[in-house]
N, C-alpha and C positions, 0 to 999 in steps of 0.2 A: 784944589783947596788944601791947605795945610794948616791945621789948627784954626780953621775958620777964616784965614787970610788968603787973598788971591795970589798966585805965583805966576811970574812971566817965564815961560819955558824957553824963551829966546836967550836967556842968560845962562842956560845950562852948558852950551857948547860955544867956543870961540870960533867963528867962521870968517874972520877978517882976512886970513891968508889963503882962503880957498879961491881957485880959479874957475870961473864958470865955463861949461862946455855947451856950445850952442847947437852942435849937430851930433845925434846919436843914431845908431842903427841896431836893430834886433839881431841877436845871434841865431835865432831860429825863425820858425814861422810866426806870422803876426798873431798876437793873442786876440782871441775873439772877444768882442765887447760883452760886458756883463748884461744878462737879461733879467729884467725884473721878475721875481717869483710871485706868482699869483696864489694867495692863500685860498684853500678850499672854503666854499660857502658854509657858514655855520648851519648845523641841523636845526630844523624847526622842532622846538621842544614839544609842541602839541602832537607832532607825528610820532615822536619817541614814546609818548605815553598813550598813544592811540586815540587822542581827542580829535574831533572834526575841525575843519578849517575855521579860522576866526571870521566872524561876520561884522558888518558895520555896526550893529547894535553893541557887539562886544567891545569894539574900539571906543564907542561913546562911554560905555560903562567903565572901562579902564581909565579913561581920562577923568571921569568923575571921581573914581576911587583915588587917583593920584592927587587930585585937588583936595580931597578930604584928608589924605595922609599928610599934606604939607600945610593944611590950614591950622591956625592956632586953636587951642582948646577953649571952649566957652568958660567964661569967668565964674559963672554960677555953679553950684554943686549939682551933682548928678541926682536926678529923681527917678524913682522906679515906679512904674504903674502896676497896680495890683492885677491888672488884666492883660498885661503885656507878655505873658508866658514866662519862661525861665529867666531868672535874674542874669544880667550881663555885667561882668566886671571889666569889659573892654574899655570903659571910660576911666578907669582908675589911673592916677598919675604914674604909678609904677606897676605896669601890668604883670611883671614877673615876680612880684613880691610873694604871692601865694604859692606859685610854682617852686620858688626857691625854698620857701619854708617846708613844703612837702618833700623836697629833695633832701634837705637836711635830716628830716625825720626818717626818710627811707635809708639814708646812708647810715644812720645810727643803728637801725634795725639790721641792716646788712652786716655791719661789723659784729654785732652780737651773734648773728646767725653763723658767721664764719668762725667765731671763737667756739661756739658749741659744736660746730662741725669738726674742728680740730680735736676737741676732747673726745668726740665720738669715734673718730678714725684712729685714735690711739688705743682703743680697746681691742679685744680679741677679734670681734666680728666687724667686718667692713661692709656688710651687706644690709646695714640698717637703712630705713627710709629717711626722708627729710626730718630734721629735728624741729622742735617747737619754734626755734628762731627762723628756720627756713619757711615754715608754714605762715608765721605771723608776718614776715617780710613780704611774702608773696601776696597775702591777703591785703596788706596795706597798699601795695602797688596797684592792685586792681581797684581798690576804693579810690585812690588818688587819681588814677587815670580817668575813671568815670567822673570824678569831681571836676577835673580840668575840662573835660568835654562839656559837662553840664554848665560850667562857668564860662564857656566860650573863650578859654585861654588856649585852645588847641592851635590856632594860627601862630601865636607867639612861640609855643613849644615846637611847632613844625619848623619855624625859622631857626630855632636853636639847633634842632637835629640836623638841618641842612648845612648849617655852618660847621657843625662838628664833623660831618661826613666829608665836607670839602677839605677841612684841615687834615683828615686822615688820608685822603688821596694825595694831598700835597706832600705829606710825609713819605708816601710811597715813591713819588716822583723824585724827591730829594735823595732817596736811598737811606733815610734815617730810620733804620729798622727798629732800633730800640724805642723810638717815638711811636712807631706803628704798634709795637707790642704793648706799650703803655696805654695807647688810645684804642686798641683793637675792639671792634664790635663783634660779639659772637654771632654766628650765622644760624644757630639753632637747627642743625640738621639740614634737611633738603627743602624746607618751607620758607618762602619769602615773607609770609604773613607773620605778624607778631601779636601775641595775645596781650591782654591788659596787664597781666602780672609781669610780662617781659618788657613792657615799654619803659624806656629810660626817662626819669624825671630830671636827672642831672648826670653829668659825666665826671667821674673822678679818676684821675690817672692811676694806673697800678703802680704799686711800690716795689713789687717783685714779680717774677715770672714763674712762680712755683705752680705745679699742677695740683688742683684741688682733688683729693682722692674721692671724697664723698660725692654721691650723685645728688645734686641740688638744682634749684631753679632760680639761683640768685642773679646770674648775669643779665643785665638789662640790655635791650637792643632797640633798634629803631625800625620803623616800617620802610622797607625798600621795595622798589618795583622789581619785577622778575629780572630785568636786564642788569640793573645795578647790583642786585643780589648775586647773580651769576658772575659778574665782573669782580666783585669783592672776593668770592670764593676762589676764582682763578688767581687773584693776586696773593691770597693767603697760601695757596698751594705752591706758587712760585717762591714765596718767601720761605716756606718750610724747606724747599729744595736748596735754596741759597744758604740758609743757616746750616743745613746738614753738610753741605760741601765745605763750609768754613770750619766744621768741627764743633759747632755750637749745638750739640745734641739736645740739651735740656730745653733750649729755646725753640728748636724745631718741634720737639714733642709737645711743647706748650701750644704752639700754633695748631697742631693736629687735635689735641685733646680739648683745649679751651675755646679757641676761636672757630675751628671747623666742626667741633663736637663729633669728630670721627674717632670714637673710642677704640674700636677694634683695630683701625689702622694705626692709631697711636701705640697700642699694645704691641703690635707686630714690629713697629719701628723701634720701640724701646728694647725689645728682645733682640732685634738685629744688632743693636749697639750695646748689648750685654747689660742693660739696665733691668735685670730680671725681677728684682724685688718690687721696684716701682711699677713695672708692667703687671705683675701679679696683683698688687694692691688695686691698681686702676681697673683691671679686668673684673675683680670680685666686687668692688664698690659700685661700678657702673653696670653691674648685673649682666655681663656678657653670658653667652651660653655656657652651661656648666663644664662641658668638655674643654673649652678654651681656658676657663679658670683653673681647672685641675692641671692642665698642661703647664700653665704659667707658673703655678706654685711649685710644680715638680722641677721645672727649669731653674726656679729661684732657690732650690735646695731645701725648701721646707716640705719634705715628703709627708710628714705627719698631717700637716694642714691639707695637702693635696688629697690624701687618703680620706680624711674626714669629710671633705666636700664631696668627693666621689661617692662615698657611702651614703651621704645624706641625699644626694641628687640622683643616684643610680647612673652615673655618667662615666664609669670606668671604660666601657667599650669605645665611646666617642673620644675620650682623652687618649687612649692607647693608639687609636687610628691616627689622630692628629700628630701625636708625638713620633710614631714610627715613620711618618712621611718625611719628617725633617731630621730626625736623629734615631737611627735604627737601634743603637745601643741603649739609649735612654728609653726608647719604646719597649725594648725587651725587659728592662729593669722595672718599668711600671707594670708591665704584663705579669711579671713574677709577683709583685706586690698585690696585684689584683687577685691572683690565684691564691695567695696566702690568706687574704681576707675571706675569700669564699671558703677555703678550708677551715678557717676559724669559725665560720658560720655553720659548718657541717655540710656544706654543698660540695662534697668531695668530687663527684662526677663532673660538676661544672668547673671546678678548679683544674681537673685534668684536661677538659676541653680547652681551657684558656691557654695552658702551657704545652699543648700537644705539639705545636710547631717548633718548640725549643728543645733541641736534642740534649742540651746540658741539664734539662729538668726532668729527664726520663726516670732517674732514680727516685726523685721526689714523687713523680706521678705514680710509680709503683706502690708507694706507701699509701697514697690517697686512694688508689684503686682498691687496695685491701680493705680500707675503711668503708668504701662505697659498697663493696660486695657484702661486707658484714651487715650493713644496714638493710640489705634485701630490697624487695619490691622491684618495680620496673627499672628504676635507676640502677639498682644492684645488678640486674640481668644485663643491662647495657655495659656496665663496668666490667662484668665478667668477660665479655668479648675483648675489650681493650686490654684486660690483664693478659689474655692469651696472645694478643698481638705483641706485647712487650716481653712476656715470659712464656714461650711455647712449652717449656719443660714442665709446667705446672698443670698439664691437662688432666692428669688423673685426679688431682684434688678438685680442679674446676668441674669435672664431670659429676662428682658427688655433690658439689655445691649446686650445680644446675638441677639435679634431681630433687634436692630439697626445696629449691626456689619454685620449681614447677608445681609442686603440690599446693602452693598458696596462690598460684596464678589463676584466679577463678574465671576471668573473662578473656584469657589468652592474650591480654595486652602485652605481657612480658615476652611471649614468643614473638609477637609482631615486632617489638622493639629490638629484640636480639637479631631477627632477620635483617632489619634495616641496618643495624650496626655492623653485621658481618659483611653486608654489601658495600659498606663505606670504606673497607680496608683491603689492602692487598693480602690475599690469603696466604697463610703458611700451613704447615702440617697440622698444628693444633687447631686452628680455626676451621680447617677442612673437616677434621673429626667432629668438631662441635656442630658444624653445619649438618652433618649426617644425623647427629643426635636430635637436632631441632626439627629436621624433616620428619623423622619417625615419630617424634612426639606430636607434631602438628597433624600428621595423618591419623594417628590414633585418636586424637581429640575430635577431628572432623568427622570421624566415623563414616567415611565414604562420601560426605557432602562437601563439595568445594566450590565456592563462588569464584568470580573472575579475579578478585584481589588475592584470594587464597591460592589459586592456581598460579598466578604470576609470582607470588612469593615463593612457592615451592620450586618453580622452575629456576628462579634466581639462586636459591639455596643449592639446587642440584649442580648448577654451573660452578659454584664455589667448592662443593664437595668433590667434583670431578671423579665420580665413582659410577662406572657403567652398570655395575651390579645393582646399585641403589636405584638407578633409573628404571631398570627392569622391574624391580620390586614395586616401585611407585606405579608403574603401568598396570601391574597385576593386583593392585590394592583393591579388595572387594568393596562393594557398596554395602550400605546397611542392610538392604534386602537383596536376596540372591536374584541373579538374572534368569529370566524365563527363556527357555529354548524356543517355544512357539509363541511369538508375539501376536495377540489377536488383531485381526484387521478391523479398523474402525475408520469409516469414511465420513467426511464432513463437507457440508455445503453451507457457507455462511455469507451473510450480507450485512453491511453496516450503513447506517444513515443517521444524519444529525442536521439540526437547523436551530437558529437562535429563536428565542421567544419573541412574542409580539411586542414586548416592552424593551427589547434589547437591540442594539445595532450590530453586535457581534456575539457569537457564541462563546461561552466560557466552559463548555463541556468538552468531552473527548470520548470517542467510541472507536474501537479497532479490534481486529482479529489478527493474530500473528503466530507464525511457527517459531518455536523456541530454538530450533537449530540455526536460526538466523537467515534461512533461505528466503523467507517471505515476511519481513518485519512490517508492522503497521499497515496492514492491508484493509481495503474497504470490502473486498470480496475474497473468498477462499474456497477452493474445492479440491478434494483429494484425500489420500490416506494420511492420517495423523498418528497412527499407532506407535511409530518409532521416532517421529520427528517432534512430537510435543506441540501443543497448541494452547494459546491463551486468548480468551474473550474478555473484553473489558468495556464497561460503561462508567464514566465519571461525570459528575456534575459539580462544578466548582464555583467559587466566588473570588474574584480578584486574581492577581497573579504577581509575578516577580519581574523586576526590571532586567534589561539586557536580553541575553539569549535564553534565559531559563523558561520564559513563556508563562502561560497560565498555570494556576495551581493544579488543574486537572491533568494537563500534559506532563507537568513536572513529576507528579506521582506516578502516572502511567509509565513513563519512561524508566523510573527507578524500579518499579515492580517488575517490569519486563526484563530489565538488565539482570536483576537478582535471580529471577527464575531461569533465565537463559544460562547464566553461569552454573547454576545447580544442575540443569539438564545436561549441559556439555560435560560436566564432571562425572556424570553417571556412565558416559561412554556406551550408550545404547541399552544399558540395563533398565529395568522397570522397577521403580521403588515401590514399597508398600504404600497403602493408602494413608496410614498414620504418618509415615515419613513425608509423603507428598503434602499432606495437610500442614505439617509442621513447617515445611519449607515455604509454602504459600503464606502462612501466618507470619513467618519471619520476614518475608519479602515486604509484606504490608508494614510491619513495624519499622523496617529499614527505611522505606520510603517516607514514613512519618517523621523519623528522626532527621532525615536529610532535608525535608521541607521546613522543619523547625530551625535547623541550622541556617538555611537560606533566609528565613524570616528574621533571624537575629542579625544578619548582615544588612537587612533592609527593613528595620522595625516600623517604618512609616507605612508599609504596604499591608493590605489585607490579602491573605492567601489561605483559603480553606477549600476543601473539596470532599464530596462523597465519592465512594467507589465500590463497584461490584465486579469481582474477577472470577472467572471460571476456567478450569483446566481439566484435561482428560488424562487420567492415569489408568492404563489398562482398559477396562470396560466401565470405569467409574468416572463420574463428573464430580469435581470438588469445587465448591463455591465459597469465596471469602467476601464478606459484606461489611461495609462501613457506611453509615449515614442514611441517605434518603432514597437511593435507587432501589429497584426491585428486580427479582428474578422469578421467572415462571417456567414450567415445563408443560408442554401440551402432549399428552399421551392418549391416543385415540381421539375421543371427542371431549376429553376432560382437561381443563386448564387448572394446574395446581401451583399455588404461590410457594416458592422455595424459601425466600427470606423476606423479612419485614423491615420497614424503615426504623431507624433508631430515634424515635420521637420520645418526648417526655411521657406521653400516654403509654407507649410500649414499655418504657422503663418502669413505670409504676405497676404495670401488669406483671412484669417479671419479678418485681420486688415484693409481690403479694399485696399491693395496695388495693383498697376498695375503689372501684371505678364508678360507684353510684353517684358521687359528686364529681362532675366534670370540671376541668379547668380550661374552658374553651380558649382563653387567650394564650394558654401555655402548652396545651396538650400536643400541638403540632410542632413545637419548637424542637429542633434537633439537639441532642446532647452528646453526639459522637461524630467526629469528622477527622480527616487527615489534616494535620496542622493545628488541631484544637488543643493539644496537650501532649506532655511527654509520654503518658501511658495511653496507648491506643485501645479503645474498646471495639471489638469486632466479633463477627459470627463466622464459624466454619461449619459447613454442612456438606454432605455427600450423598450420592445414591447411585445405584447401578443403572447404566444406560440400557435402553431397549431399542431394538430396530424400529425406526420410524419416529423416535422422539424428536420434538422440536423444542429448542431452548430459546427463551425470549428474555433478554435483559433490556431494561428501559430506565430512563431518568425520571425524576419527579414531574418534569414538565409534561410527560405523557400520561402517567397513571393518575394524575390529578384531574384530567379532563375526560379520560376514557374509562368506562367500567370494564370489568372482566369479560362480560358477554360480548361487547364490541371488539375487545382484543381477540377473543376466541374466534369470532367470525372472520377476522383478518388472517389469523394464523392458519386456518384450515384451507387457505387457498393453495393452488397447485404448487407454487414455487416460493422459495424464500424471497426472491426479488419482488414478486407481486405482494407478498405479505408485508414486507418492509415498506414498500411504496404506499400501500393502502393505510397502514398505521400512521405514517407521517402525514398523509393527506387528511385523515380524520382529525389528528391533533391540530393541524393548522386551521382546519375548518371550525374547530371548537375554540379558536383564539387562545391557544396555549400561551400563557404569560411567560412561563419559565422556558429555559432551553430544553430541546427535545433531542435525546440520543437513544439510538436503537441498535441492538444486535439480534438478528434472527439466525439460528443455525439448526439444520436438520442432520440427523445421524442415521447411518446405515452401515452395512458391512457384515461379512460372515462371522466376525468375532462377536457380534452382538446377538443376543437371544431375542426371539420375538416376545412381544408383550402378551402376557396371559390375561391381564386386566388393565383398566385405565388408572388404577391407583399407583401412587409413587410412594415408596417406603424410604423416608428420609432418615439419615443418620447424623446426629449432631456430633461432629468431631470435637469442637471446642467452642465455647462462648465466654467472652469476658464482658459482655454488655448486660448490666443489671445483676451480675453474679461475680463471685471471686474466681480468679483463674484456677485456684485449687480448692480443696474442701475448706469450708468455713470451720474454724476451730472453736469449740465451746458452743453454748446455747444462749449466751447473753445477747440481747439485741444491741444493735449499734447505737452509739450515743448521738450521732449526727442527725440534725434536722435542718430543713430549709428555713431560712430566716423569716418566711411568711408564717410559720407556725402551723400551717395547714397540711404540710406534706413532709413525711419522714422518708429517708432514703438509707438503705443499708450501705455500710462501708464495703468497698469491694473485697477487702481482706481483713480478717480479724484474727489476731494472734493472742490467745488467752492462756495464761499460765495460772494454775491453781494455787491456792494458799499453802498447800503442802509442798509445792515444788520450789524450795528456797535454798539459799546458801546459809552461811553463818555470820558474815560480816557485812557492814554497810559500805557500799561503794559510793563515794562522794564525787568521783570523776573517773572517766575511763577514756583512753585514746587508743586507736588501732594503729600499730606501727606498719611501715611499708612492707616489712618481711612477713607480716601476718601475726606478729606477736602483740602483746598487750601491756600497757602501762596503767596501773590502777592507783588512784589516790584513796586511801582508807582512813583519812582523818588522823587521829592520834596513833593509830596502828601503823602508820608509815606509808611507804610506797612499795609496790610490788611490780616486778618485771616478769611477765609470763610468756611462755612459748605459745605458738598458735593453738596447740591442743590444751592449753591451760596449765602446763607444768611450770612450777615455780623455778625461775632462773636466779633472781636476786631479790632479797628483801632488804630495803633501806629503812632504817629505824626512824629517820627524821619525819615528823608529822607532815601531812600533805592534805590540803583541802581542794586545790585546783591544780590542773596541769596545763601549761601553755606549750604546745608542741611546735617545733619549727616545721617549715614547709617540707624539708627534706627528711624529716623523721629521725634526725641524728642528734638533735639538741632539745632540751626541754627546760622550762623554768617552773619550779615548784613553788606554789603560792600557799601560804598558811596565814590565816587571819588571827590576829591577836588584839582584839579591841579595835582601837583606831589605828593601830600599827599593823603592817603586813610584813611578815618574815619571808624572805626570798632566798631560794637556793637554785643552783644551776646544775643540770644533769647532762653528762656526756654519755649518750646511749651507745656509742661505739666502744669506749673504754669502760663504761659502766661505773663511772665515778661521779659522786654527788658531793658538791662543795657548797658551803654556805656563801651567800652573796652579801646581803645587806638587809637592813630594816628600812622600810619606806612607808610613806603615807600615800595610799592609793584609794580613790573612790571607785574607779571603773578601769577595766583593761581589756584589750583585745584577747580573744581566746586562742590566737596563734600568732606566730611571728616568722620573719624570714631568716632567722638565725643570727641577725646582727642588730636589728632595730625592733623594739617592742613599744607599742603605743599604749600609754596609760593616761589617766587624768587625775587631777586633784582639784577639787572645787570647780572653778570655771575654766581651768587651763588644761590644754592637751599637750602632752609631751611625747617626743620621739626618743625613747631611752636607748642609750648605747649599751646593748646587751653583751658587748665584748669587753667593756671596761670593768675593772675591778671595783670602781667607785660608782655611786649612783649619779650618773651624768646624762645629759640629754644633748642630742644633736640639733634639735629644733623644738620650738614650742610656740603656741599661739593661744591667746585668751579669747574664749568664745563669747564672753559678755563684756561689753565695754565698761560697764559700771561694776563688774564683779558680782552682781546680784543674780546668781544662778549656779548651775553645776552641770558637768558632763555626766550623764547617767548611763550611757551605753556606747560601746565602741566595737566595731567589727570591720575586718578586712574582707574584701571580695575574694571569691574563689580563684585559684591559679590553674584551674583545669585547662589543659590544652596549651599552656604557655611554656616557653623554653625554661631550662633550668635556672638561668641567671636573669630572666626577665623580671624587671622591677616595676612594671607598669601596673601596679595594683591600686585599686581605689579604696579609700578609707571612708566608711560611713560612721558618722558621729551624731548622737542624739543629745541635744542640749535642752535642759529644762530650766526656765527662769524661776525665781522665787515665787512668782505668781502662778506657777503651774503651767505656763505656756511652753509647749515643746517646739523645737526647731531642729530640722535635720540638715546637717552639713555634710558635704562630700568633698574629699580632698584627693588629688593625685599625689601618690606617695613618691613618685619619681623625683619631682621638684618641690613637693609640698606646697602646691598652689590650690586655692579654693576652686572647685569645679562648680558647685551649686549650693544654694541655700534655699530652703523651703520651709515655710511655716506649716506645722501640722495642726490642722483645724480639729479641735475637739468638739464634737457635736453636743449640744446641751442635752442633759438627761437628768431625770429626777432620781436616778439610781446611782450609787457610788461606783467609781472606777475601782479596779482591782489592784492598782498600783503595780502593774507588771509591764509597763511601757518599755519596749526595747527596740533596737534597730537590728535588722537581720543582715547577714553577709551579702544579701542581694540588694540592700538599700531600702527595703520596705520597713515600715514601722508596725510592730505587732503589739497587740494589747488584748486584755480581757475587760469586759464590762458586765456588771451585775444588772439583771433585768427581771421582769415578771412576765410570764406567758399569759395568754388569753384566759387560761383557767386559773389564774392567780398563783400558779406554781413558780417558785424561783428558778431562774435559769442563768446560765452564763452565756455571754455573747463573745465569741472569738472574732477579733477584728484585725484587719490588715489595711494600712494606709500607704498608698503610693500615688500621690496626686489625687487622692479620693479614697473613701473607705469602702471595704468589702466586709461583710459580716456573715457569720453562721451561728446558730443557736445550739447549745448542748444543755442537757439537764444540769440542775444545780449540783455542785459537789462542795466539799468542805473548804477547799482551798485551791484557787487557780495558781499556777506556778509560772515562772518566766518562760515565755515562748522562745523558740529559736527558728532560724530559717536561713536559706541561701537563695541562689538565683532560680532554683527549680522547685523547692519544697518549703512548706512551713509546718512546724510541729508545735502543737498546743498541749502542754501537759497540765494535768489537774490531779488533785489528790483528795480522797475521801477516806472514811473509816474502812472502806472496803479495799483500798489499795490505790495503785497508781494507774492512770490512763493517759496514753499519749495518742492524740489524734493528728493524723498527717493529711494535709491538703496540698494540692498541686498549685504552685504559684501561678498567677495569671488567670487560670480557669477557675480556681477556688473550688475544685472538686475534691471530695474526700476520697483518699486513695488507700489508706491503711490505718488500722487501729491496733494498738498494743495494750493489753490489759494485764497488769501484774497484781494479782490479789495479795492482800496482806494477811499473814497468819493471825488467827483470832486472838491469841494471847499476846501479840506484839503490835496490834493495830492501835496506834496512838498518833492521830494526826496533829494534836496540839503541839507536840514537840517540833513539828516541821513547819509550823506557820511562820516562825521567825526566820526560816531559811527559804523565803519565797524566791530569792535570787539565785539559789543554788541550782546546779544543773542536774537533769535527769536523762539527758540525751545529748548526743553529738551527731552532727551532720558533716559528712565529707563526700562531696559529690552526690551520688545517688545511694550512698550507704548510710543507714541510720543505726547508730549504736545506742541502745536503751539500757539503762541500769537503774537499780533502786537500792533501798536501804536494807534489803534482805539477801544481798549477795548474788542477785540474778543479773546476767548480762545477755542481751539478745541483739544479734546483728541481722538487719533486714535490708535487702536491696529493693529500693522503692520503685524502680522501673518495672519490676515484675511482682513485687509484693512477697517475694520468697524469703524465708529465713535461711541465712547462710551459716551462722554459727551460734552456739549458745555456750555459756559457762555458768557454773555455780561456784562461787568463791567461798572457801571454808577456812 
């Protein structure tokens, strides 16, 4: 055809002169005839989609539907029955009218959303969420999709989708890749299913192939089966490869980012082809892991943005690791920037750790080490070792510095840190000398007592020192008590037995006898001389246990007590310690086991693990018994059975506290108030007595003494052998249907070293008791303020520290923080800021006013806060250089009491800010509004403790208390590493006819603390100290003039209150809610004026840092107490 007219092809060539050839022959083999190609049978669509084979009924139904589809529409209008169910629009003359209308509206909303997205991405932050346009478009699509299904237009829409997909695959087959990109359907990750908001109402071809930076939900898709979905993804990947090979990088990246939704792959692809800025924008906007985002911005050349994101998300380490794998030089550069940020925050030791592998940075590391050593504390002692590694010639100065630091190392943690740091480096002459100094200091502090860890540490230090003379001196180090030349011979025959109670399938108790030299650990029977080998008897009765290999609570505690005592025994090297020394060692072993059990429970908070325990050991000719909880110990001498220790029940507690027992509390008297795993501070008894020849020791769990009286016990114990006595006692307990577990240890003593008994009486000596009494003498005569919330039982605080009204200083202390090196920083209001040495000597006086101090975690930086009406004046203090510089004025409602040196959390009204503490301006790295309508305020902010965490670990939890205008409090917790919300909990305020004290705060441990006014049964006004952590706990104290803001951390809560008599701080243990310590600071009579302080309800009177409490008042008094023992460590009077 040509222009629509037929053409005769015979006229194209003149063949009139051609001669025909009648015979021809092939030049080669005969050509095989063509064979008809058989096309493969088409696949059954029903099998593709997993449907069963078609039946005869289905054929008839399809025929009927085909007839209906070709039949003319009825002439009359459609009528709808009111009882026919959902309306049907399938009879409309134009079935796509509604769908098209909805499509137009959706397209309009999509366009508006894209325009708002472009405006948002042009701003500084690319990590915003969907805009209002995105949300409205997504909502409209969901509604429209449901409307179409409700209106039964789904089949029509399905046919439109099928046609569109068919055209898309045709474009693939033709190789028209631009058409594919214009028509491309996003695959939405790895899911074949499509939500209502993602369902396409219509398809509009793209006008450009630009990657949308913002993370949105705009792209519509269609529902594909898994096979079609997988096929489409394969074709997209093949298309991306083809486009990349052609050099069309932007189009290939578009396929990865928009059609495949493979953002991380798209970022890597863009970086490979040096599209660094677009890759960084895409990584941040699509919220890839922070380390990838930081690396992307660093490669893009925007180092400032990379550092800002790394600081906000705590992802320096991850970004450096990723960057060093691909570009070592760039990785080193980012590592140096990381170290500089840490140094700016005052984390000098952490900065040195970061650049330690870079030789070129050693000179800078020396400067940072000098600052870290000057800061003091454990970090400073570690830095001192590194300083000698880099500068061995400075040993003489370092030696003097070590002596000064060691004076403030109260718990030997600094010596342990130095030993570990020395072991981590190749020794040089200076570090060998330092190792010798550390060995001698450690031995002098141990005073002859060395456990397994201590011994291992000493041996490692001896290897580093490489000094034979020092090794000899260590071996000759005397113990605290002199060794006896003639060790008395003490023979023991012991038998152990146990059985589960009648109501239990398996025992949760433990009973054993063991030699401390390790030759016979965990024995059921023992016979022989124990005078030089050491022996431990134990009965434990536990509840619950720990997962894994740690076993029951009873066996866990028993193992740790035994290991601790065994280490101490081996350290004595055959010497016999004094009775006091052995008692202290046994008590320390019990406390150690309790701490280890608590740490194990923190790793497995869902488990219950508590246990009672009674331990006995022989020292010379004396038996020392340590007792916690419900077990009992007896001694049979002659025919008399004497009870050595008594269970730690509430009734016994009341008796020891001097309570009247005329009125019994039958429901509570038998409740245990002391156990291993029950709290940080362990209450226990230590008693001892001189053994006599023929004595029989009997330890038993509650399961036995609850069902057998002492007379029946005595009848069993007087039998011929320990084996018979033990078997008889167990048989009697089982015959009496003992409900609880039964554990028994029976041991008889003889030997030439024991004197014969002159009488049946046993003279007991109480070595120490912390159950129902203070560990030390109670100071003052004032009774404790604490009472049970029942109002019928009062209990003395274990330790009371009372300071008289004449024992005062001269100035008011508004805030006080203890520095790592033992020094002090005091805020004295308008009198300025003082920096003091550990002994209270004035080092620097800063004249700028100071009301509050915000100390950095490393103790090298501080923010000074001064209230001026609605405005807050801020200054920054460098404690290394001792320079104080004004920062800015800001409006702050609440703030965290500490910071990491770089980010400080504050609030104004209902918004929480992460303030950049390194910027000279008042800027923030992150913010969030706690109330959607703005009707509320953030009233309290606290960061969790960093105890036990690495220097540059940023995994800190932020606890925030938000109070609405209606007075409803809500606790929020955030992970500060990425600033994500971890939890939100409504704090339920119980209805009360009495007013609250308006002291609601959140503690660093996440608990909500408060005071409530109330009236006791005798109509006397009282205060109720309360703690909320998924439920309220309360205690009652007598009424005082003014309750003050409580404070707390993961282990302790402090409730301060003030009256005309002075300041009282009551400390309770978190979790168990037991009163542990009370500090009473009386006010001078001529200066007692509580009215002036009522307006300062929110001011501080105490600081908590781990287990150390720093208390201070308006009369220049400062007291430091270690709460795990209740001991006063230091005191100052500021004049």
